[in-house]
C-alpha positions as CSV (number, residue, x, y, z in Angstrom):
1,X,0.0,0.0,0.0
2,X,1.4,3.4,-0.9
3,X,1.5,6.0,1.8
4,X,-0.8,9.0,1.5
5,X,0.3,12.6,1.9
6,X,-1.7,15.8,1.6
7,X,-0.1,19.1,0.6
8,X,-2.1,22.2,1.2
9,X,-1.1,25.1,-1.0
10,X,-2.3,28.6,-2.0
11,X,-2.6,28.3,-5.7
12,X,0.2,30.0,-7.6
13,X,2.1,31.4,-4.6
14,X,5.9,31.1,-4.9
15,X,6.2,29.2,-1.6
16,X,3.6,26.7,-2.6
17,X,5.3,26.1,-5.9
18,X,8.6,25.7,-4.1
19,X,7.0,23.2,-1.7
20,X,5.6,21.1,-4.6
21,X,9.0,21.0,-6.3
22,X,10.8,20.1,-3.0
23,X,8.3,17.3,-2.3
24,X,8.7,15.9,-5.8
25,X,12.5,16.0,-5.6
26,X,12.5,14.4,-2.1
27,X,10.1,11.6,-3.1
28,X,12.2,10.9,-6.2
29,X,15.4,10.8,-4.2
30,X,14.1,8.4,-1.6
31,X,12.2,6.4,-4.2
32,X,9.0,6.6,-2.3
33,X,5.9,6.1,-4.4
34,X,3.4,8.1,-2.3
35,X,-0.1,9.2,-3.2
36,X,0.1,13.0,-2.9
37,X,-3.2,14.9,-2.8
38,X,-2.6,18.6,-3.5
39,X,-5.3,20.8,-2.0
40,X,-5.7,24.5,-3.0
41,X,-7.1,26.2,0.1
42,X,-8.8,28.8,-2.0
43,X,-10.6,26.1,-4.0
44,X,-11.4,23.8,-1.0
45,X,-11.5,25.9,2.1
46,X,-13.7,23.4,3.9
47,X,-11.1,20.7,3.5
48,X,-8.4,23.0,5.0
49,X,-10.7,23.8,7.9
50,X,-11.4,20.1,8.5
51,X,-7.7,19.4,8.8
52,X,-7.2,22.6,10.8
53,X,-4.8,24.1,8.3
54,X,-3.9,27.7,9.2
55,X,-0.9,28.4,6.9
56,X,0.3,27.2,3.5
57,X,2.1,25.4,2.4
58,X,1.5,22.5,4.8
59,X,2.3,18.8,4.2
60,X,0.3,16.3,6.2
61,X,0.4,12.6,6.6
62,X,-3.1,11.2,5.9
63,X,-2.8,7.8,7.7
64,X,-1.1,6.8,10.9
65,X,0.1,9.4,13.4
66,X,-0.6,12.9,12.3
67,X,2.6,14.6,11.1
68,X,2.8,18.0,9.6
69,X,5.5,20.0,8.0
70,X,4.9,23.7,7.5
71,X,6.6,26.0,5.0
72,X,8.1,25.7,1.5
73,X,9.7,22.3,2.5
74,X,13.2,23.7,1.8
75,X,14.4,22.1,5.1
76,X,15.4,18.9,3.4
77,X,16.4,17.3,6.7
78,X,13.0,17.8,8.2
79,X,11.3,16.6,5.0
80,X,13.5,13.5,4.7
81,X,12.7,12.7,8.4
82,X,9.0,12.9,7.7
83,X,9.3,10.7,4.6
84,X,11.4,8.1,6.5
85,X,8.8,7.9,9.2
86,X,6.1,7.4,6.6
87,X,8.1,4.7,4.9
88,X,8.7,2.9,8.2
89,X,5.0,2.9,9.0
90,X,4.2,1.6,5.6
91,X,6.7,-1.3,5.9
């Protein structure tokens, strides 16, 4: 089963674009085939409220313990740590 992640973005913002690129790069580097749902908070504000998202970009784990990483995901160490935790739960 592939792990599920949800990335909340503000469509078109530079930080959201950077977060998407960073996540794609990190997933490729660790060879993790995750299902990534990208949610634009302007298009789906109810989903953001449901997950209690206050800032964008925010990356959430969908299954298992709730983990969140806030910001443009440029902190590669923090992003890699989150992805390693997801991979261990999926194993």
